[in-house]
C-alpha positions as CSV (number, residue, x, y, z in Angstrom):
1,M,0.0,0.0,0.0
2,N,1.0,3.6,-0.6
3,T,2.2,4.7,2.9
4,T,2.1,8.4,1.9
5,Q,-1.7,8.4,1.8
6,P,-4.0,8.6,4.8
7,R,-4.5,5.2,6.4
8,Y,-8.3,5.1,5.6
9,Q,-7.4,5.8,1.9
10,Q,-4.9,2.9,1.9
11,V,-7.7,0.6,3.1
12,K,-10.1,1.9,0.4
13,N,-7.4,1.4,-2.3
14,Y,-6.7,-2.1,-1.0
15,V,-10.4,-3.1,-1.3
16,R,-10.8,-1.3,-4.7
17,E,-7.8,-3.0,-6.2
18,R,-9.2,-6.5,-5.4
19,I,-12.6,-5.6,-6.7
20,D,-11.3,-4.0,-9.9
21,S,-8.9,-6.9,-10.6
22,G,-11.7,-9.4,-10.3
23,A,-10.1,-11.1,-7.3
24,W,-13.3,-10.1,-5.4
25,P,-16.2,-10.5,-7.8
26,E,-19.7,-9.3,-7.3
27,D,-21.3,-10.7,-4.1
28,F,-17.9,-11.8,-2.8
29,R,-17.9,-11.6,1.0
30,V,-15.4,-9.0,2.0
31,P,-13.2,-9.8,5.1
32,S,-14.6,-8.5,8.3
33,E,-13.4,-5.4,10.0
34,N,-11.5,-7.5,12.5
35,Q,-9.9,-9.5,9.7
36,L,-8.8,-6.4,7.9
37,V,-7.4,-4.9,11.1
38,R,-5.2,-8.0,11.5
39,Q,-4.2,-8.2,7.8
40,L,-3.4,-4.6,7.4
41,G,-2.2,-3.6,10.9
42,I,-4.6,-0.6,10.9
43,S,-7.0,0.5,13.6
44,R,-10.6,-0.7,13.6
45,M,-11.8,2.9,13.5
46,T,-9.8,3.5,10.3
47,V,-11.1,0.4,8.7
48,N,-14.7,1.2,9.6
49,R,-14.4,4.6,8.0
50,A,-12.9,3.1,4.8
51,L,-15.7,0.5,4.5
52,R,-18.4,3.1,5.3
53,E,-17.1,5.4,2.5
54,L,-16.9,2.5,0.1
55,T,-20.5,1.6,1.0
56,D,-21.6,5.3,0.3
57,E,-19.8,5.1,-3.1
58,G,-21.7,1.9,-4.0
59,R,-18.6,-0.3,-4.2
60,I,-19.7,-2.6,-1.4
61,K,-22.9,-3.4,0.4
62,R,-23.3,-4.2,4.1
63,V,-26.0,-6.6,5.3
64,Q,-26.7,-6.3,9.0
65,G,-26.0,-9.5,10.9
66,V,-24.6,-11.2,7.7
67,G,-21.5,-9.4,6.5
68,T,-20.1,-7.1,3.8
69,F,-20.2,-8.0,0.1
70,V,-18.9,-6.6,-3.2
71,A,-21.7,-4.6,-4.9
72,G,-22.6,-4.5,-8.6
73,G,-20.1,-2.9,-10.9
74,K,-22.0,0.4,-11.5
75,P,-20.5,3.4,-9.6
76,Q,-22.9,5.6,-7.7
77,S,-23.2,9.4,-7.8
78,A,-24.8,11.5,-5.1
79,L,-28.3,12.6,-6.1
80,L,-28.9,15.3,-3.4
81,E,-25.4,16.7,-3.4
82,I,-23.6,18.9,-5.9
83,R,-20.3,17.0,-6.4
84,N,-17.5,17.3,-8.9
85,I,-17.7,14.1,-11.1
86,A,-13.9,14.2,-11.5
87,D,-13.5,14.0,-7.7
88,E,-16.0,11.1,-7.5
89,I,-14.2,9.1,-10.2
90,R,-10.7,9.7,-8.7
91,E,-12.0,8.8,-5.2
92,R,-12.9,5.4,-6.6
93,G,-9.2,5.0,-7.7
94,H,-10.1,5.4,-11.3
95,R,-8.9,7.6,-14.1
96,Y,-10.9,10.7,-15.1
97,A,-11.0,12.5,-18.4
98,G,-13.3,15.1,-19.9
99,K,-13.9,15.9,-23.5
100,T,-15.4,19.2,-24.7
101,H,-17.7,18.9,-27.7
102,L,-19.2,22.4,-27.6
103,L,-18.3,25.7,-25.9
104,R,-19.8,28.9,-27.3
105,R,-22.0,32.0,-26.8
106,E,-25.6,31.7,-28.0
107,S,-28.8,33.6,-28.0
108,A,-31.2,32.1,-25.6
109,S,-34.2,30.3,-27.1
110,A,-37.6,30.8,-25.4
111,A,-37.2,27.5,-23.5
112,V,-33.6,28.3,-22.3
113,A,-34.6,31.8,-21.3
114,R,-37.5,30.4,-19.3
115,V,-35.3,28.1,-17.2
116,L,-32.6,30.7,-16.7
117,E,-35.2,33.3,-15.9
118,I,-33.9,35.8,-18.5
119,K,-35.2,37.4,-21.6
120,T,-35.5,35.5,-24.9
121,G,-32.6,36.4,-27.1
122,S,-30.2,37.2,-24.2
123,K,-26.7,36.0,-24.6
124,V,-25.9,32.7,-22.8
125,F,-23.0,30.3,-22.6
126,H,-23.6,26.8,-23.9
127,S,-21.3,23.8,-23.2
128,I,-21.5,20.1,-24.0
129,L,-19.0,17.7,-22.4
130,V,-18.6,14.0,-21.9
131,H,-17.0,12.7,-18.7
132,H,-15.1,9.5,-18.9
133,E,-14.1,6.9,-16.2
134,N,-11.2,4.7,-17.2
135,G,-11.8,5.7,-20.8
136,T,-15.6,4.8,-20.7
137,P,-18.2,7.6,-21.2
138,V,-20.3,7.8,-18.0
139,Q,-21.9,11.2,-18.2
140,L,-23.0,13.6,-20.9
141,E,-23.3,17.1,-19.6
142,D,-25.3,19.6,-21.6
143,R,-25.3,23.0,-19.8
144,Y,-26.4,26.6,-20.2
145,V,-24.8,29.2,-18.1
146,N,-25.9,32.8,-17.2
147,P,-23.0,35.1,-18.2
148,A,-24.0,37.6,-15.5
149,V,-23.2,35.0,-12.9
150,A,-20.1,33.4,-14.5
151,P,-18.6,35.8,-17.0
152,D,-15.3,33.9,-17.5
153,Y,-17.0,30.6,-18.4
154,L,-15.9,30.5,-22.1
155,D,-12.3,31.1,-21.1
156,M,-12.0,27.9,-19.1
157,D,-10.1,24.8,-20.2
158,F,-12.6,22.1,-19.3
159,T,-10.0,19.3,-19.9
160,R,-8.3,20.7,-16.8
161,I,-11.3,21.8,-14.7
162,T,-14.9,20.7,-14.8
163,P,-17.8,23.2,-15.2
164,N,-19.0,22.1,-11.8
165,E,-15.6,22.9,-10.2
166,Y,-15.5,26.3,-11.9
167,L,-19.1,27.3,-11.1
168,M,-18.8,26.3,-7.4
169,K,-16.0,28.9,-7.1
170,A,-17.4,31.6,-9.5
171,A,-21.0,31.3,-8.4
172,P,-21.3,30.1,-4.8
173,L,-24.3,27.8,-4.5
174,Q,-27.4,29.2,-3.0
175,E,-30.2,26.9,-4.2
176,V,-30.5,23.6,-6.2
177,E,-33.3,22.0,-8.1
178,H,-33.0,18.3,-9.1
179,V,-35.5,16.3,-11.3
180,L,-34.6,12.7,-12.3
181,E,-36.2,10.7,-15.1
182,A,-35.6,7.6,-17.2
183,V,-35.2,8.2,-20.9
184,Q,-34.3,6.5,-24.2
185,P,-31.2,8.2,-25.7
186,S,-31.4,10.3,-28.9
187,R,-29.1,9.5,-31.7
188,T,-26.8,12.3,-30.6
189,V,-26.7,11.0,-27.1
190,Q,-26.0,7.5,-28.4
191,A,-23.0,8.7,-30.4
192,L,-21.5,10.8,-27.6
193,L,-21.9,8.2,-24.9
194,D,-21.1,5.3,-27.3
195,I,-24.2,3.3,-26.4
196,P,-26.8,1.4,-28.4
197,S,-30.3,2.7,-29.0
198,S,-31.7,0.1,-26.6
199,E,-29.6,1.5,-23.7
200,P,-31.9,3.2,-21.1
201,C,-30.5,6.3,-19.5
202,L,-30.9,8.3,-16.3
203,L,-31.3,12.0,-17.0
204,L,-30.8,14.4,-14.1
205,H,-32.1,17.9,-14.7
206,R,-30.2,20.3,-12.5
207,R,-30.8,24.0,-12.0
208,T,-28.7,26.1,-9.6
209,W,-29.0,29.6,-8.2
210,S,-26.3,32.0,-7.0
211,G,-26.7,35.6,-5.7
212,G,-30.4,35.5,-6.3
213,Q,-30.1,34.5,-10.0
214,V,-30.2,31.3,-11.9
215,A,-26.6,30.4,-12.5
216,S,-27.0,27.4,-14.8
217,R,-29.3,24.7,-16.2
218,A,-27.7,21.3,-16.9
219,W,-29.0,18.0,-18.4
220,L,-26.8,15.2,-17.0
221,T,-27.3,11.9,-18.9
222,H,-25.9,8.6,-17.5
223,P,-26.0,5.3,-19.3
224,G,-28.2,3.0,-17.1
225,S,-25.8,0.1,-17.3
226,R,-22.8,2.1,-16.2
227,Y,-24.1,4.4,-13.5
228,Q,-26.5,4.8,-10.7
229,L,-27.7,7.8,-8.7
230,G,-28.5,7.6,-5.0
231,A,-28.4,9.5,-1.7
232,R,-28.2,9.0,2.0
233,F,-29.4,11.7,4.3
234,T,-30.8,12.4,7.8
235,T,-34.0,14.2,8.6
236,N,-34.6,16.8,11.3
237,S,-38.1,17.0,12.8
238,S,-37.8,20.8,13.1
239,D,-36.6,21.2,9.5
240,K,-38.0,18.9,6.8
241,R,-36.2,20.6,3.9
242,T,-33.6,18.7,2.0
243,K,-30.5,20.7,1.2
244,G,-27.9,20.4,-1.5
245,S,-24.3,20.7,-0.5
């Protein structure tokens, strides 16, 4: 293991490597916390944190009273959070790459103007990117951005920084709207994600606000066989609102 990394990360990498190599296939029973403590010489608290995070990421599943098992191969993305997909992929120990297919200034159509809450014909920024995990397309991002909120958007190199990463800095998050639906991909989506017409997709509609204005509207399409979306959160009896982070 890489001893320069935090100990919990070393444990995560140890488990990931065995899953990714096929040594631990789907539904394989993962060694218990006590076994991992003895094998790796790391504290139980550290092992517990590593397994808990791997569970949240969808790599393993824990069955109370039975044990811990390797989950299905599809990585999981947080539904209620606003996270940088590049960070998610790297945290799984995988290689991230982004490819920009469109980045330009346009006049807002009536539909785009409505969701951005601006006048039809106003100038907007439009980007289309595909995010890859270990060389495989896992997300198509089609996004419109309000120039008043993020004026430098077109100057960004989105092979080095994701739109999400830039917008979180340029337009601090104030409010988020998420709508999820299952869709059949159009021919354009099929080509960009390299999937057949029969592949069902998960489409996440995301709209964000910053400084009292709509900052962006994004359509995030995920191939159903390669990705899943999920969330874990707590409720507070005095505050029933769900918050993005």
